[in-house]
N, C-alpha and C positions, 0 to 999 in steps of 0.2 A: 964551659959556658954553652948554653943552648943557643943554636943559631936562630936568627930572626926567621919568622914564618916565611917571608918571601925568599929566603936563601936555602930553604930545605929542598933537597933534590926529589925527583920523582921516585927514585929507588927507596929513599928514606921514608917517603910518605906511604908507599905501598907496603913496605916492611912494617912500618908503625901501625898501619891500619890492620893488616892481617895478623901480626903477632898480637897486637892489642885486642883484636876480636877474640882470638883463641884464649888468651889469658883471662879476659872478662868472662868468657864462657865457663872456664874451669873454676873461677872463684865463685860464680853464681850457682853452679850445679848443686852443691850440697845443701843449699837453703831454698832451692826452687820449690814453689808451692806453698810456702809458709808466709805468715804476716810479719811485719816489723816487730810486733810485740812478741810473737813466738820465737823469732830469731834472737831477740834481746834476751829472753829467758833461757833459751837453749845454750847460748854461748856466753852467758853472764856478761853481756855487753854487746857492742856492735862487732861485726866481722871486719877485721882489718887486714886480711890476707888469705892465704890458703888454709882451709880447715878440713877436718875429717868428715866422714859420713854422719848424717843426722842421727842414725841409729847405731853408730859405732861398728863393732865387728859383726853385728847382726844384719848388715846391709844385704846379704844374699837372700834373706827370707822376710825381712821386715816390710810390711806394707805401709804406704802404697808405692815404695821405691823399688822393691825387689823386682828383678835380680840385678839391678845396676849399682855399681860402685861409684856413686857420686861423691866427689870430694877427694882429698889428698892430691889435688892438682890434676885430676883427670878431666880432659875435655869431653864434651857431650856431642849430641847429633848436630848441633849448630855448626861446629867446626868440621865434623865429618862431611857435612853437605857443602860447606864452603870450599874445602879442599877438593871435593869431587867436582865442583863447578870449575875450579882452576884447571883440573886435568882435562876438562872438555875444551877450555880455551887453548890449552897446550896442544891438544890434538887438532882442533879446527884452525887455530891461528888466525882467527878473524872474528868479527862480531857474531854473536849468537842469536838464535831465535828459538821458538818452541820446537821446531823440528830437530835442532841440535840436542835438545833435552831428550827427545824420543830416541834419537839415533846413537847418542853417546852416553848421556848421564845414566839413563835407565839400565843399559847393559852393564855399566860399571858397577852399579849398586847390586846387580843380580849375580855377577859372575866373578868378581875379583876379590878374593879374601884379603882382609887387612886386619891389622892389630886394632882391636876395639878396647880402649882403656876401661870403659865402664863394665865390660864383660870379662876383663882380664884374660882375653883369649883372642886368637885369630879367628875371624868369622866374616861372613858376607855382611857388608854394611846394611843390606836389606833386613838382617836379623836384629839390628839395633834401631833403625829409624822409626819414628812415630807413625801412627796410622795415617796422618795427613800426608806423610811422605810416601808411605806404601801405596797410597792412591796413585802415584805416578806409575808404578809398576802395574797395578791393576788395570788402569785405564789405557796406558800406552802400549804395554807389552801384551796383555791378555785381551783387552777390549778393542785394540786397534782404532781408538778414537782419534779424530783429527787433533793433532797436538795443540793447535791454537785454541781449541775448545775443551780440552780434556780436564781443565780445572773446574769446570762447572759441576756443581753437585758435591764438591769436596767440603770438608770442614773449613769454614772461613776462619783462619787463624794466622799466626805469624810465620807459618811453615815456609812460605816462599821468601818472605822478607828477610828472614834470619840469615840467609846465605847469599844475599845480593851485593855484598861489599865488593866482590871482584868486578861486577858490572860497573859500579861507580869508579873503580880504579882504572879500568880499561878506557873509560871515558873521562879521565881526570880533567878537571877544569871545564867540563862541558856537561853541566847537569841536565840540560834538556835532552841531549842524546842518551845519557844514562837512563833517564826516566823512560824514554821510548823503548830502549833495548830491554830493560827489565820488565816492562809491561808485556812485551812479546814473549820473553822467556817464561815469565810467570803464568802466562795463559795456559801452559801445560800443567800447572800445579794448583792454581787458585783462581777464584773469581771474586767479584765485589771488592770490599775494602781490604781483603787479604792481598789481592793482586795490586790494588792501588798502593798499599803500604810498601810492597816490593819496589814499585817504581819510585816512590818518594824517598825511600831509604837509599836506593842507588844514587839518586840525584843528590841527596845530602852528602854522601861520601865523595862524589865528584866535586861538589862545591867545597867541601872541607879540604880537598887536595889542591885547590887553586892557590896561587901565590897571594899572600895577604889576607887569606880567609880568616874569619873569626866565628865564634859560636853564633853571634847575631847574624852574620851574613849567611851562614848555613840555614838558619831558621827562615830568614827572608826568602831564600831560594826555594825552600820547601813550600812556603805559603804561596809562592808565585806559580807553582805547578800542581799542588795537591787539589783534589776535588772533594766535594760533598763532606761527609762527616769527618773524613781524615783531615781535611783542611781546618774545619772548625775546631776539632779537638786539639790539633797542634797549636792553633792560635790561642785557645783558652788556657791550655796547660802551660805553654811557654810564657804567657803573660803572668801567671802565678809564679813561675820560676824566677822572673826578674826581681821579685821581692825577697829573694833568699840568697844567701852567700855560703850556706853550709847545708849539707843534705839532711842533717838531723832535724832541723826546723821545717824542712821542705817535705818530709815523707808524707805526713797526713794531708797537708794542703794539696799536694799533687794528686794523691789518690782521690780526694774529693773532687778535684777539677776534672779528672778523667772519667769518673763514675758515670755521668750521664751518657757517655759515648761508648762505654765498654759493655758488651753484651754478656760477659761471663757472670757478673754480679759480685757481691761482697765476699762470698765463700768460694775461693778459687777452685777447691777440690769438689765442690758441689755446684756446677754451673746451672744457671737459670734455664728454663725451657726455651727461651729465645736465644740462647748462647750460640755463637759461631754460625749464625744464619746470614744469608746475604741481606744487605741493607745499604741504602744511600745515606742514612743518618748516623751510622756508627763507624767505629774504627777498631783496629787492634789496639790494645793497651800499650804494647811494648815500644813502638816507635815514638809516640809523643812523650812518653816518660823518659826514654833515652835522650831525646833532644833536650828535654828539660834539665836532666842531670848534667849534661854538657854545659848548659847555660849556667846552672847553679855553681858549677866548678870552674867557670870561666875558661873552659877548655883543658883544664889540668887532668891528665889521664888518671892518676891515682884517685883523686877526689870524685871524678865522674863515675868511675867503675865501682868504687866503694858505695857511692850513693845508690847506684843501680842494684848492687848486690843486697844491700840492707833494705831496699824497698820490698823485697820478697816477691811473692806471686811468681810470674814467669821471669824471674830475675836473671837466669842464665842468658836468655835471649836479650833482655834489656841491657845487660852488661856487655854482651857481644856487640850490640849496636853502639852503645856508648863508647866502648873500647875502640871500635873501628873508627868512629868519628874523631875521637880525641887523638888517636894515633895518626890519622890522616892530616889533622891540623898541625901535627909536629910535636905534640907533647910526648916525651919519652916514656916508654913502658919500663917500669922498674926491672932491673936486671935480675934481681933475686926471684921475682915472680915468674918471669919468662923462663929462666933456667929451671926452676922447680917444675913448672908445667910441662916443659919439653921433656925433661927426664922422667917425670911420673907418667906421662902419656906415651912415652917411647916414640915421640914424633919430632922430626926436625921442623920447627916452626918457621925457620927462615928460608928453607928450600922452596916452598910454594911461592913465597914473595919474589925470590929471584926469578923463578919461572914466569910469573905473571908480569914482572917488569920487562923481561925480554919480549914476551908476546905483545905487551902494550905498545912497545916501540915499533914493532913490525906492523901492527894494526894502524898506528898513527901514520906511518909512512905510506901505507896503502890508501888511507883516507885522503891524504894530501894529493896523491896521484889522481884519485877519482875526482876530487874537488877541482883540480886544475884542468882535467879533461872536460868537466862540465862547464867551467868558466870559459874555456876556449870555444866550446860548441855554442854556448849562449851568446858569446861575442860575435861569432860567425853569423848568428841569426839577427844581429843588430839589436840584441836585447838590452845592453847597457844604455842608460840615458846619457846623451852627450852633454857635457858641461857647457854652460853658456860662455 
């Protein structure tokens, strides 16, 4: 029997979120960039689990995916970056900021070879990550830009948001702190609504990890913190989601709801001229849709992730986010999926979770000490109001 939400431990929530994010990433990879109609035709129905590459054995040369082996349970750059951020937490063992990204994340991407499932080879992560992530190396290592401002000028996309789940977990049950920490970290990577989405996603994960959390409470938390187009888009998209209980009926209405706020346009592979530019009126597509899928699924991991996968477009990142949120809420990740993804990707999906759980406890203990020191100093100043 699944334990009640309020009885789920910190370790289980962190494990659920991180394993859930990686599995969602792997399931979404092979259909990334396509529409629900194209996915339906290619797979003779909806995707219901791990599938092979879109172009079969021609994945090495078939455009536009080549040279990446997306499918067969391989995680993508979303998980590579998530695990890289966990390694920074493991090294620093404290809250992070933009300088930690410059001092630790960038050197890790540049100098430490790792097994890259999509390349089926050991390589530097820098050789796999997308242009928006390569920006970190260009600006911070070669350009020596102030880390807090290095994200300005980058493609405004989900690049920073997609790996912010660890920030929410380190700040479990404290969404406002998660939001602030993620905004600081993401300043090295993104600006505008890309940076805002990183903060809101981290807050959403922190809210999902709170005892008694529900999909509704997570969305309410996001709306209390989100700004500008990100907030409006979440509100509009999630309102549409409340009218659906299965992803099949929700696919087209959710895309219609996000369209006014999405800069990419209807053809994901041929973005509009205004795509991915700074704006206070727009949002990344991935976060509002992920939240909506969690609502449609009532927090159920399998249903939320499959909804995200079959939505298409940037569905590996959408499924990464939906998987993290559902896992943090306590919905179990199917064992057959996690085992397949772990074996296919040659990754221990549970080790990063154990590492982050230990670091999170250390950080919390330090935070308590800092808070009590402040309380004592404030009391010595006569700060607290005397009760009548």
